[in-house]
All heavy atoms as a GROMACS GRO file, in nm:
protein
  584
    1ILE      N    1  10.867  14.298  17.081
    1ILE     CA    2  10.751  14.355  17.034
    1ILE      C    3  10.646  14.251  16.988
    1ILE      O    4  10.521  14.250  17.018
    1ILE     CB    5  10.772  14.454  16.914
    1ILE    CG1    6  10.857  14.562  16.962
    1ILE    CG2    7  10.634  14.499  16.855
    1ILE    CD1    8  10.900  14.654  16.843
    2VAL      N    9  10.698  14.140  16.922
    2VAL     CA   10  10.607  14.032  16.872
    2VAL      C   11  10.545  13.959  16.999
    2VAL      O   12  10.429  13.930  16.996
    2VAL     CB   13  10.684  13.938  16.779
    2VAL    CG1   14  10.600  13.823  16.739
    2VAL    CG2   15  10.736  14.016  16.657
    3PHE      N   16  10.627  13.923  17.086
    3PHE     CA   17  10.571  13.848  17.197
    3PHE      C   18  10.470  13.935  17.272
    3PHE      O   19  10.365  13.875  17.313
    3PHE     CB   20  10.696  13.819  17.296
    3PHE     CG   21  10.656  13.733  17.409
    3PHE    CD1   22  10.620  13.600  17.399
    3PHE    CD2   23  10.649  13.789  17.545
    3PHE    CE1   24  10.582  13.525  17.504
    3PHE    CE2   25  10.618  13.721  17.650
    3PHE     CZ   26  10.582  13.579  17.641
    4VAL      N   27  10.493  14.059  17.295
    4VAL     CA   28  10.391  14.141  17.378
    4VAL      C   29  10.261  14.139  17.283
    4VAL      O   30  10.143  14.144  17.334
    4VAL     CB   31  10.446  14.278  17.408
    4VAL    CG1   32  10.333  14.369  17.461
    4VAL    CG2   33  10.555  14.263  17.502
    5SER      N   34  10.282  14.166  17.159
    5SER     CA   35  10.164  14.174  17.067
    5SER      C   36  10.083  14.044  17.067
    5SER      O   37   9.960  14.057  17.067
    5SER     CB   38  10.214  14.213  16.927
    5SER     OG   39  10.278  14.335  16.919
    6ILE      N   40  10.151  13.935  17.069
    6ILE     CA   41  10.072  13.808  17.073
    6ILE      C   42  10.004  13.791  17.198
    6ILE      O   43   9.885  13.751  17.202
    6ILE     CB   44  10.171  13.684  17.045
    6ILE    CG1   45  10.217  13.693  16.899
    6ILE    CG2   46  10.110  13.554  17.080
    6ILE    CD1   47  10.328  13.590  16.876
    7LEU      N   48  10.074  13.822  17.310
    7LEU     CA   49  10.001  13.804  17.441
    7LEU      C   50   9.885  13.904  17.453
    7LEU      O   51   9.772  13.849  17.516
    7LEU     CB   52  10.104  13.845  17.557
    7LEU     CG   53  10.210  13.736  17.586
    7LEU    CD1   54  10.302  13.787  17.700
    7LEU    CD2   55  10.140  13.600  17.635
    8VAL      N   56   9.886  14.012  17.402
    8VAL     CA   57   9.778  14.109  17.421
    8VAL      C   58   9.661  14.068  17.315
    8VAL      O   59   9.548  14.078  17.354
    8VAL     CB   60   9.826  14.249  17.394
    8VAL    CG1   61   9.719  14.351  17.375
    8VAL    CG2   62   9.925  14.302  17.491
    9ALA      N   63   9.696  14.017  17.204
    9ALA     CA   64   9.599  13.993  17.102
    9ALA      C   65   9.526  13.862  17.132
    9ALA      O   66   9.410  13.841  17.078
    9ALA     CB   67   9.652  13.980  16.967
   10VAL      N   68   9.574  13.774  17.215
   10VAL     CA   69   9.504  13.641  17.240
   10VAL      C   70   9.369  13.671  17.295
   10VAL      O   71   9.275  13.609  17.244
   10VAL     CB   72   9.587  13.553  17.324
   10VAL    CG1   73   9.511  13.432  17.373
   10VAL    CG2   74   9.717  13.510  17.246
   11GLY      N   75   9.361  13.757  17.398
   11GLY     CA   76   9.228  13.778  17.458
   11GLY      C   77   9.151  13.890  17.408
   11GLY      O   78   9.038  13.917  17.459
   12ALA      N   79   9.199  13.957  17.298
   12ALA     CA   80   9.134  14.070  17.250
   12ALA      C   81   9.028  14.048  17.149
   12ALA      O   82   8.926  14.130  17.122
   12ALA     CB   83   9.220  14.174  17.195
   13ALA      N   84   9.011  13.936  17.084
   13ALA     CA   85   8.922  13.909  16.969
   13ALA      C   86   8.773  13.921  17.020
   13ALA      O   87   8.697  13.987  16.949
   13ALA     CB   88   8.952  13.777  16.907
   14PRO      N   89   8.743  13.856  17.128
   14PRO     CA   90   8.593  13.867  17.158
   14PRO      C   91   8.546  13.999  17.229
   14PRO      O   92   8.427  14.018  17.253
   14PRO     CB   93   8.575  13.747  17.254
   14PRO     CG   94   8.700  13.725  17.312
   14PRO     CD   95   8.800  13.759  17.212
   15ILE      N   96   8.640  14.093  17.252
   15ILE     CA   97   8.605  14.210  17.332
   15ILE      C   98   8.593  14.316  17.219
   15ILE      O   99   8.676  14.355  17.148
   15ILE     CB  100   8.721  14.253  17.420
   15ILE    CG1  101   8.742  14.140  17.526
   15ILE    CG2  102   8.689  14.378  17.489
   15ILE    CD1  103   8.867  14.157  17.610
   16PRO      N  104   8.475  14.385  17.223
   16PRO     CA  105   8.438  14.497  17.128
   16PRO      C  106   8.538  14.618  17.169
   16PRO      O  107   8.553  14.645  17.282
   16PRO     CB  108   8.305  14.520  17.153
   16PRO     CG  109   8.236  14.421  17.226
   16PRO     CD  110   8.355  14.348  17.298
   17ASN      N  111   8.583  14.680  17.053
   17ASN     CA  112   8.662  14.796  17.073
   17ASN      C  113   8.796  14.771  17.158
   17ASN      O  114   8.832  14.863  17.233
   17ASN     CB  115   8.584  14.916  17.122
   17ASN     CG  116   8.470  14.956  17.040
   17ASN    OD1  117   8.489  14.958  16.914
   17ASN    ND2  118   8.360  14.990  17.095
   18ALA      N  119   8.846  14.656  17.152
   18ALA     CA  120   8.964  14.622  17.229
   18ALA      C  121   9.097  14.664  17.155
   18ALA      O  122   9.206  14.676  17.210
   18ALA     CB  123   8.975  14.478  17.258
   19GLY      N  124   9.090  14.707  17.027
   19GLY     CA  125   9.209  14.754  16.951
   19GLY      C  126   9.278  14.869  17.014
   19GLY      O  127   9.400  14.856  17.028
   20PRO      N  128   9.210  14.982  17.051
   20PRO     CA  129   9.284  15.086  17.112
   20PRO      C  130   9.358  15.043  17.249
   20PRO      O  131   9.467  15.085  17.280
   20PRO     CB  132   9.179  15.198  17.141
   20PRO     CG  133   9.073  15.169  17.046
   20PRO     CD  134   9.083  15.018  17.022
   21VAL      N  135   9.289  14.962  17.326
   21VAL     CA  136   9.348  14.912  17.443
   21VAL      C  137   9.478  14.840  17.419
   21VAL      O  138   9.576  14.862  17.493
   21VAL     CB  139   9.245  14.828  17.533
   21VAL    CG1  140   9.312  14.777  17.661
   21VAL    CG2  141   9.120  14.925  17.572
   22THR      N  142   9.460  14.740  17.332
   22THR     CA  143   9.582  14.659  17.298
   22THR      C  144   9.690  14.739  17.244
   22THR      O  145   9.807  14.723  17.264
   22THR     CB  146   9.544  14.549  17.211
   22THR    OG1  147   9.487  14.590  17.086
   22THR    CG2  148   9.442  14.450  17.276
   23MET      N  149   9.656  14.837  17.164
   23MET     CA  150   9.754  14.925  17.092
   23MET      C  151   9.825  14.999  17.202
   23MET      O  152   9.955  15.028  17.193
   23MET     CB  153   9.689  15.024  16.996
   23MET     CG  154   9.771  15.115  16.916
   23MET     SD  155   9.697  15.206  16.785
   23MET     CE  156   9.535  15.241  16.856
   24MET      N  157   9.761  15.052  17.299
   24MET     CA  158   9.820  15.133  17.407
   24MET      C  159   9.920  15.040  17.490
   24MET      O  160  10.033  15.091  17.528
   24MET     CB  161   9.730  15.182  17.507
   24MET     CG  162   9.619  15.290  17.444
   24MET     SD  163   9.679  15.449  17.454
   24MET     CE  164   9.527  15.536  17.412
   25ILE      N  165   9.882  14.927  17.511
   25ILE     CA  166   9.964  14.832  17.588
   25ILE      C  167  10.092  14.806  17.511
   25ILE      O  168  10.210  14.811  17.566
   25ILE     CB  169   9.889  14.700  17.621
   25ILE    CG1  170   9.772  14.718  17.724
   25ILE    CG2  171   9.985  14.587  17.673
   25ILE    CD1  172   9.683  14.607  17.733
   26VAL      N  173  10.080  14.786  17.377
   26VAL     CA  174  10.203  14.753  17.288
   26VAL      C  175  10.289  14.881  17.290
   26VAL      O  176  10.415  14.869  17.298
   26VAL     CB  177  10.166  14.704  17.159
   26VAL    CG1  178  10.288  14.686  17.070
   26VAL    CG2  179  10.096  14.569  17.173
   27ILE      N  180  10.231  14.988  17.265
   27ILE     CA  181  10.301  15.113  17.255
   27ILE      C  182  10.381  15.147  17.386
   27ILE      O  183  10.499  15.185  17.381
   27ILE     CB  184  10.204  15.237  17.223
   27ILE    CG1  185  10.172  15.229  17.070
   27ILE    CG2  186  10.274  15.367  17.239
   27ILE    CD1  187  10.067  15.322  17.034
   28ASN      N  188  10.316  15.116  17.495
   28ASN     CA  189  10.383  15.146  17.624
   28ASN      C  190  10.497  15.044  17.644
   28ASN      O  191  10.606  15.074  17.704
   28ASN     CB  192  10.280  15.144  17.742
   28ASN     CG  193  10.328  15.204  17.864
   28ASN    OD1  194  10.428  15.276  17.870
   28ASN    ND2  195  10.276  15.163  17.976
   29ALA      N  196  10.466  14.911  17.607
   29ALA     CA  197  10.573  14.820  17.631
   29ALA      C  198  10.689  14.834  17.547
   29ALA      O  199  10.807  14.794  17.586
   29ALA     CB  200  10.507  14.672  17.597
   30ILE      N  201  10.682  14.901  17.432
   30ILE     CA  202  10.805  14.919  17.343
   30ILE      C  203  10.867  15.059  17.382
   30ILE      O  204  10.961  15.101  17.302
   30ILE     CB  205  10.782  14.902  17.193
   30ILE    CG1  206  10.672  15.000  17.149
   30ILE    CG2  207  10.736  14.758  17.170
   30ILE    CD1  208  10.651  14.990  16.998
   31GLY      N  209  10.809  15.127  17.473
   31GLY     CA  210  10.881  15.261  17.508
   31GLY      C  211  10.836  15.383  17.426
   31GLY      O  212  10.902  15.480  17.426
   32LEU      N  213  10.718  15.375  17.362
   32LEU     CA  214  10.680  15.489  17.286
   32LEU      C  215  10.570  15.564  17.354
   32LEU      O  216  10.480  15.613  17.291
   32LEU     CB  217  10.633  15.437  17.136
   32LEU     CG  218  10.737  15.377  17.054
   32LEU    CD1  219  10.674  15.331  16.932
   32LEU    CD2  220  10.847  15.482  17.029
   33GLY      N  221  10.580  15.559  17.486
   33GLY     CA  222  10.472  15.637  17.562
   33GLY      C  223  10.444  15.782  17.530
   33GLY      O  224  10.331  15.823  17.528
   34PRO      N  225  10.549  15.856  17.491
   34PRO     CA  226  10.528  16.000  17.451
   34PRO      C  227  10.442  16.019  17.331
   34PRO      O  228  10.396  16.123  17.303
   34PRO     CB  229  10.658  16.060  17.422
   34PRO     CG  230  10.753  15.959  17.504
   34PRO     CD  231  10.690  15.837  17.506
   35PHE      N  232  10.416  15.904  17.256
   35PHE     CA  233  10.339  15.922  17.126
   35PHE      C  234  10.185  15.899  17.153
   35PHE      O  235  10.101  15.885  17.059
   35PHE     CB  236  10.384  15.819  17.028
   35PHE     CG  237  10.514  15.856  16.968
   35PHE    CD1  238  10.637  15.796  17.006
   35PHE    CD2  239  10.533  15.963  16.878
   35PHE    CE1  240  10.754  15.827  16.964
   35PHE    CE2  241  10.655  15.997  16.829
   35PHE     CZ  242  10.763  15.926  16.870
   36PHE      N  243  10.144  15.886  17.287
   36PHE     CA  244  10.000  15.862  17.316
   36PHE      C  245   9.908  15.965  17.266
   36PHE      O  246   9.796  15.938  17.220
   36PHE     CB  247   9.980  15.854  17.467
   36PHE     CG  248  10.010  15.710  17.528
   36PHE    CD1  249  10.057  15.700  17.659
   36PHE    CD2  250   9.984  15.593  17.452
   36PHE    CE1  251  10.083  15.575  17.706
   36PHE    CE2  252  10.012  15.464  17.503
   36PHE     CZ  253  10.054  15.456  17.632
   37PRO      N  254   9.952  16.086  17.250
   37PRO     CA  255   9.853  16.206  17.198
   37PRO      C  256   9.819  16.172  17.043
   37PRO      O  257   9.717  16.204  17.002
   37PRO     CB  258   9.926  16.329  17.209
   37PRO     CG  259  10.012  16.300  17.328
   37PRO     CD  260  10.061  16.165  17.315
   38TYR      N  261   9.908  16.100  16.979
   38TYR     CA  262   9.880  16.073  16.833
   38TYR      C  263   9.794  15.960  16.819
   38TYR      O  264   9.753  15.932  16.700
   38TYR     CB  265  10.022  16.044  16.769
   38TYR     CG  266  10.110  16.169  16.771
   38TYR    CD1  267  10.223  16.166  16.855
   38TYR    CD2  268  10.070  16.293  16.703
   38TYR    CE1  269  10.303  16.279  16.855
   38TYR    CE2  270  10.151  16.408  16.722
   38TYR     CZ  271  10.273  16.392  16.796
   38TYR     OH  272  10.350  16.510  16.799
   39VAL      N  273   9.756  15.881  16.922
   39VAL     CA  274   9.660  15.762  16.922
   39VAL      C  275   9.537  15.816  16.878
   39VAL      O  276   9.459  15.743  16.810
   39VAL     CB  277   9.673  15.685  17.047
   39VAL    CG1  278   9.574  15.578  17.047
   39VAL    CG2  279   9.805  15.620  17.071
   40ALA      N  280   9.498  15.941  16.901
   40ALA     CA  281   9.362  15.995  16.866
   40ALA      C  282   9.342  15.986  16.722
   40ALA      O  283   9.219  15.972  16.679
   40ALA     CB  284   9.350  16.140  16.921
   41TYR      N  285   9.444  16.003  16.642
   41TYR     CA  286   9.423  16.002  16.491
   41TYR      C  287   9.391  15.856  16.453
   41TYR      O  288   9.304  15.837  16.365
   41TYR     CB  289   9.555  16.037  16.431
   41TYR     CG  290   9.597  16.175  16.445
   41TYR    CD1  291   9.714  16.212  16.509
   41TYR    CD2  292   9.504  16.276  16.393
   41TYR    CE1  293   9.756  16.347  16.531
   41TYR    CE2  294   9.544  16.416  16.417
   41TYR     CZ  295   9.663  16.449  16.483
   41TYR     OH  296   9.694  16.576  16.503
   42LEU      N  297   9.442  15.760  16.521
   42LEU     CA  298   9.406  15.620  16.492
   42LEU      C  299   9.275  15.584  16.538
   42LEU      O  300   9.198  15.506  16.476
   42LEU     CB  301   9.518  15.520  16.555
   42LEU     CG  302   9.646  15.535  16.492
   42LEU    CD1  303   9.750  15.453  16.575
   42LEU    CD2  304   9.658  15.496  16.350
   43LEU      N  305   9.232  15.637  16.658
   43LEU     CA  306   9.107  15.607  16.708
   43LEU      C  307   8.986  15.662  16.615
   43LEU      O  308   8.880  15.613  16.613
   43LEU     CB  309   9.081  15.678  16.845
   43LEU     CG  310   9.171  15.619  16.953
   43LEU    CD1  311   9.141  15.696  17.082
   43LEU    CD2  312   9.144  15.474  16.978
   44SER      N  313   9.023  15.761  16.532
   44SER     CA  314   8.911  15.817  16.449
   44SER      C  315   8.874  15.718  16.341
   44SER      O  316   8.760  15.733  16.289
   44SER     CB  317   8.961  15.943  16.384
   44SER     OG  318   9.077  15.926  16.312
   45VAL      N  319   8.956  15.620  16.300
   45VAL     CA  320   8.920  15.521  16.199
   45VAL      C  321   8.909  15.374  16.256
   45VAL      O  322   8.860  15.292  16.196
   45VAL     CB  323   9.028  15.523  16.081
   45VAL    CG1  324   9.024  15.650  16.008
   45VAL    CG2  325   9.167  15.483  16.129
   46ASP      N  326   8.951  15.365  16.386
   46ASP     CA  327   8.942  15.224  16.444
   46ASP      C  328   8.804  15.184  16.462
   46ASP      O  329   8.778  15.067  16.456
   46ASP     CB  330   9.017  15.232  16.583
   46ASP     CG  331   9.019  15.090  16.632
   46ASP    OD1  332   9.091  15.003  16.568
   46ASP    OD2  333   8.954  15.066  16.734
   47TRP      N  334   8.695  15.269  16.477
   47TRP     CA  335   8.563  15.219  16.498
   47TRP      C  336   8.522  15.151  16.372
   47TRP      O  337   8.453  15.057  16.376
   47TRP     CB  338   8.476  15.338  16.525
   47TRP     CG  339   8.458  15.444  16.420
   47TRP    CD1  340   8.532  15.550  16.396
   47TRP    CD2  341   8.367  15.447  16.306
   47TRP    NE1  342   8.497  15.607  16.274
   47TRP    CE2  343   8.392  15.553  16.214
   47TRP    CE3  344   8.257  15.359  16.267
   47TRP    CZ2  345   8.317  15.567  16.105
   47TRP    CZ3  346   8.184  15.380  16.167
   47TRP    CH2  347   8.212  15.488  16.081
   48LEU      N  348   8.568  15.196  16.250
   48LEU     CA  349   8.528  15.134  16.127
   48LEU      C  350   8.604  14.996  16.109
   48LEU      O  351   8.546  14.895  16.075
   48LEU     CB  352   8.555  15.218  16.007
   48LEU     CG  353   8.517  15.167  15.872
   48LEU    CD1  354   8.371  15.126  15.858
   48LEU    CD2  355   8.564  15.253  15.755
   49LEU      N  356   8.731  14.991  16.144
   49LEU     CA  357   8.804  14.878  16.133
   49LEU      C  358   8.765  14.773  16.228
   49LEU      O  359   8.760  14.648  16.203
   49LEU     CB  360   8.959  14.914  16.165
   49LEU     CG  361   9.019  14.993  16.060
   49LEU    CD1  362   9.165  15.035  16.102
   49LEU    CD2  363   9.013  14.936  15.920
   50ASP      N  364   8.714  14.821  16.344
   50ASP     CA  365   8.652  14.721  16.439
   50ASP      C  366   8.533  14.645  16.390
   50ASP      O  367   8.507  14.538  16.421
   50ASP     CB  368   8.620  14.796  16.577
   50ASP     CG  369   8.582  14.699  16.685
   50ASP    OD1  370   8.663  14.613  16.711
   50ASP    OD2  371   8.471  14.720  16.739
   51ARG      N  372   8.450  14.727  16.308
   51ARG     CA  373   8.342  14.650  16.243
   51ARG      C  374   8.381  14.540  16.160
   51ARG      O  375   8.319  14.437  16.159
   51ARG     CB  376   8.256  14.749  16.170
   51ARG     CG  377   8.179  14.860  16.231
   51ARG     CD  378   8.168  14.836  16.384
   51ARG     NE  379   8.089  14.953  16.444
   51ARG     CZ  380   8.133  15.024  16.539
   51ARG    NH1  381   8.247  15.013  16.578
   51ARG    NH2  382   8.044  15.121  16.595
   52PHE      N  383   8.486  14.567  16.078
   52PHE     CA  384   8.535  14.456  15.992
   52PHE      C  385   8.605  14.346  16.074
   52PHE      O  386   8.581  14.225  16.044
   52PHE     CB  387   8.637  14.507  15.892
   52PHE     CG  388   8.581  14.603  15.797
   52PHE    CD1  389   8.621  14.740  15.783
   52PHE    CD2  390   8.488  14.556  15.708
   52PHE    CE1  391   8.564  14.831  15.695
   52PHE    CE2  392   8.433  14.641  15.615
   52PHE     CZ  393   8.477  14.781  15.616
   53ARG      N  394   8.678  14.374  16.182
   53ARG     CA  395   8.723  14.262  16.262
   53ARG      C  396   8.616  14.189  16.333
   53ARG      O  397   8.628  14.058  16.338
   53ARG     CB  398   8.811  14.323  16.378
   53ARG     CG  399   8.954  14.377  16.322
   53ARG     CD  400   9.037  14.417  16.447
   53ARG     NE  401   8.990  14.529  16.520
   53ARG     CZ  402   9.035  14.647  16.506
   53ARG    NH1  403   9.119  14.678  16.408
   53ARG    NH2  404   8.982  14.751  16.575
   54THR      N  405   8.508  14.253  16.364
   54THR     CA  406   8.396  14.176  16.423
   54THR      C  407   8.326  14.088  16.321
   54THR      O  408   8.296  13.970  16.362
   54THR     CB  409   8.300  14.272  16.483
   54THR    OG1  410   8.360  14.363  16.580
   54THR    CG2  411   8.176  14.202  16.549
   55VAL      N  412   8.311  14.131  16.203
   55VAL     CA  413   8.249  14.039  16.109
   55VAL      C  414   8.339  13.930  16.076
   55VAL      O  415   8.290  13.813  16.062
   55VAL     CB  416   8.227  14.133  15.966
   55VAL    CG1  417   8.207  14.038  15.856
   55VAL    CG2  418   8.123  14.240  15.986
   56VAL      N  419   8.462  13.939  16.066
   56VAL     CA  420   8.553  13.830  16.044
   56VAL      C  421   8.559  13.736  16.157
   56VAL      O  422   8.552  13.615  16.133
   56VAL     CB  423   8.704  13.883  16.020
   56VAL    CG1  424   8.806  13.764  16.012
   56VAL    CG2  425   8.710  13.967  15.889
   57ASN      N  426   8.547  13.778  16.272
   57ASN     CA  427   8.550  13.689  16.395
   57ASN      C  428   8.414  13.616  16.399
   57ASN      O  429   8.412  13.482  16.423
   57ASN     CB  430   8.561  13.779  16.512
   57ASN     CG  431   8.570  13.690  16.644
   57ASN    OD1  432   8.590  13.574  16.649
   57ASN    ND2  433   8.529  13.752  16.757
   58VAL      N  434   8.311  13.684  16.381
   58VAL     CA  435   8.170  13.608  16.377
   58VAL      C  436   8.160  13.505  16.262
   58VAL      O  437   8.119  13.403  16.280
   58VAL     CB  438   8.060  13.715  16.365
   58VAL    CG1  439   7.926  13.644  16.346
   58VAL    CG2  440   8.051  13.798  16.505
   59MET      N  441   8.215  13.544  16.139
   59MET     CA  442   8.206  13.454  16.033
   59MET      C  443   8.291  13.337  16.048
   59MET      O  444   8.255  13.226  16.026
   59MET     CB  445   8.244  13.521  15.900
   59MET     CG  446   8.151  13.623  15.851
   59MET     SD  447   7.977  13.552  15.835
   59MET     CE  448   7.996  13.449  15.703
   60GLY      N  449   8.404  13.349  16.112
   60GLY     CA  450   8.490  13.236  16.151
   60GLY      C  451   8.422  13.140  16.252
   60GLY      O  452   8.433  13.021  16.233
   61ASP      N  453   8.352  13.203  16.343
   61ASP     CA  454   8.280  13.126  16.442
   61ASP      C  455   8.162  13.053  16.379
   61ASP      O  456   8.136  12.928  16.404
   61ASP     CB  457   8.214  13.205  16.550
   61ASP     CG  458   8.319  13.264  16.643
   61ASP    OD1  459   8.440  13.216  16.645
   61ASP    OD2  460   8.301  13.363  16.718
   62VAL      N  461   8.084  13.118  16.282
   62VAL     CA  462   7.977  13.052  16.206
   62VAL      C  463   8.032  12.940  16.126
   62VAL      O  464   7.974  12.829  16.120
   62VAL     CB  465   7.910  13.164  16.127
   62VAL    CG1  466   7.813  13.095  16.028
   62VAL    CG2  467   7.836  13.254  16.210
   63TYR      N  468   8.135  12.962  16.049
   63TYR     CA  469   8.188  12.848  15.967
   63TYR      C  470   8.227  12.727  16.047
   63TYR      O  471   8.216  12.616  16.016
   63TYR     CB  472   8.305  12.899  15.878
   63TYR     CG  473   8.257  12.987  15.760
   63TYR    CD1  474   8.331  13.100  15.728
   63TYR    CD2  475   8.156  12.951  15.687
   63TYR    CE1  476   8.281  13.187  15.619
   63TYR    CE2  477   8.102  13.018  15.576
   63TYR     CZ  478   8.169  13.146  15.549
   63TYR     OH  479   8.130  13.221  15.454
   64GLY      N  480   8.312  12.763  16.163
   64GLY     CA  481   8.355  12.652  16.244
   64GLY      C  482   8.242  12.570  16.304
   64GLY      O  483   8.242  12.447  16.304
   65ALA      N  484   8.130  12.642  16.342
   65ALA     CA  485   8.019  12.570  16.398
   65ALA      C  486   7.953  12.488  16.283
   65ALA      O  487   7.912  12.378  16.305
   65ALA     CB  488   7.915  12.666  16.453
   66GLY      N  489   7.942  12.547  16.172
   66GLY     CA  490   7.874  12.465  16.056
   66GLY      C  491   7.955  12.341  16.007
   66GLY      O  492   7.902  12.240  15.986
   67ILE      N  493   8.094  12.358  16.012
   67ILE     CA  494   8.181  12.241  15.989
   67ILE      C  495   8.168  12.131  16.093
   67ILE      O  496   8.141  12.013  16.060
   67ILE     CB  497   8.316  12.285  15.971
   67ILE    CG1  498   8.344  12.367  15.846
   67ILE    CG2  499   8.415  12.165  15.970
   67ILE    CD1  500   8.483  12.438  15.845
   68ILE      N  501   8.167  12.173  16.214
   68ILE     CA  502   8.146  12.062  16.335
   68ILE      C  503   8.004  12.005  16.321
   68ILE      O  504   8.002  11.892  16.338
   68ILE     CB  505   8.166  12.143  16.469
   68ILE    CG1  506   8.314  12.160  16.473
   68ILE    CG2  507   8.127  12.041  16.584
   68ILE    CD1  508   8.350  12.249  16.593
   69ALA      N  509   7.908  12.090  16.287
   69ALA     CA  510   7.759  12.031  16.272
   69ALA      C  511   7.768  11.926  16.169
   69ALA      O  512   7.689  11.829  16.182
   69ALA     CB  513   7.667  12.146  16.259
   70ALA      N  514   7.824  11.961  16.049
   70ALA     CA  515   7.823  11.875  15.939
   70ALA      C  516   7.893  11.739  15.966
   70ALA      O  517   7.844  11.624  15.930
   70ALA     CB  518   7.876  11.935  15.810
   71LEU      N  519   8.004  11.750  16.042
   71LEU     CA  520   8.084  11.628  16.074
   71LEU      C  521   8.011  11.550  16.177
   71LEU      O  522   8.006  11.422  16.155
   71LEU     CB  523   8.218  11.664  16.124
   71LEU     CG  524   8.325  11.729  16.031
   71LEU    CD1  525   8.441  11.771  16.107
   71LEU    CD2  526   8.344  11.639  15.922
   72GLU      N  527   7.946  11.603  16.264
   72GLU     CA  528   7.866  11.532  16.372
   72GLU      C  529   7.749  11.473  16.306
   72GLU      O  530   7.698  11.358  16.343
   72GLU     CB  531   7.832  11.622  16.489
   72GLU     CG  532   7.949  11.666  16.569
   72GLU     CD  533   8.020  11.550  16.638
   72GLU    OE1  534   7.954  11.452  16.678
   72GLU    OE2  535   8.146  11.541  16.636
   73ALA      N  536   7.681  11.542  16.200
   73ALA     CA  537   7.567  11.484  16.139
   73ALA      C  538   7.598  11.358  16.065
   73ALA      O  539   7.524  11.260  16.061
   73ALA     CB  540   7.502  11.584  16.050
   74GLN      N  541   7.726  11.359  16.004
   74GLN     CA  542   7.773  11.241  15.928
   74GLN      C  543   7.800  11.127  16.031
   74GLN      O  544   7.762  11.004  16.002
   74GLN     CB  545   7.892  11.271  15.858
   74GLN     CG  546   7.877  11.357  15.732
   74GLN     CD  547   8.005  11.399  15.675
   74GLN    OE1  548   8.122  11.356  15.712
   74GLN    NE2  549   7.999  11.474  15.558
   75LYS      N  550   7.849  11.156  16.151
   75LYS     CA  551   7.874  11.049  16.242
   75LYS      C  552   7.750  10.992  16.289
   75LYS      O  553   7.734  10.867  16.319
   75LYS     CB  554   7.955  11.110  16.371
   75LYS     CG  555   8.107  11.125  16.333
   75LYS     CD  556   8.168  11.180  16.455
   75LYS     CE  557   8.326  11.206  16.424
   75LYS     NZ  558   8.382  11.255  16.544
   76LEU      N  559   7.643  11.085  16.315
   76LEU     CA  560   7.511  11.026  16.365
   76LEU      C  561   7.440  10.957  16.272
   76LEU      O  562   7.372  10.859  16.298
   76LEU     CB  563   7.426  11.154  16.417
   76LEU     CG  564   7.488  11.221  16.556
   76LEU    CD1  565   7.392  11.344  16.571
   76LEU    CD2  566   7.481  11.121  16.659
   77ALA      N  567   7.461  10.980  16.138
   77ALA     CA  568   7.395  10.913  16.036
   77ALA      C  569   7.439  10.774  16.012
   77ALA      O  570   7.372  10.686  15.984
   77ALA     CB  571   7.394  10.994  15.896
   78SER      N  572   7.573  10.756  16.049
   78SER     CA  573   7.646  10.621  16.033
   78SER      C  574   7.608  10.536  16.154
   78SER      O  575   7.634  10.424  16.148
   78SER     CB  576   7.782  10.648  16.008
   78SER     OG  577   7.844  10.686  16.123
   79VAL      N  578   7.557  10.587  16.255
   79VAL     CA  579   7.525  10.504  16.372
   79VAL      C  580   7.405  10.427  16.367
   79VAL      O  581   7.308  10.436  16.321
   79VAL     CB  582   7.534  10.586  16.504
   79VAL    CG1  583   7.492  10.501  16.638
   79VAL    CG2  584   7.666  10.653  16.534
   0.00000   0.00000   0.00000
């Protein structure tokens, strides 16, 4: 389960609303296919959770870009 989840999650971060797709892949991989009708309950709140995941992803990219810009500015100032 962990291996399939990692493989599915690696490429899902930049894709909007990828949570339900990755969830279906993992559910199918572990043999819980008959529980697909109950996924609708999770979809009703996933849109809100997706907003939070997107904010975390964007903020991580912003902080990373800011750190790299600051490090490069220090290198350029010393040249």
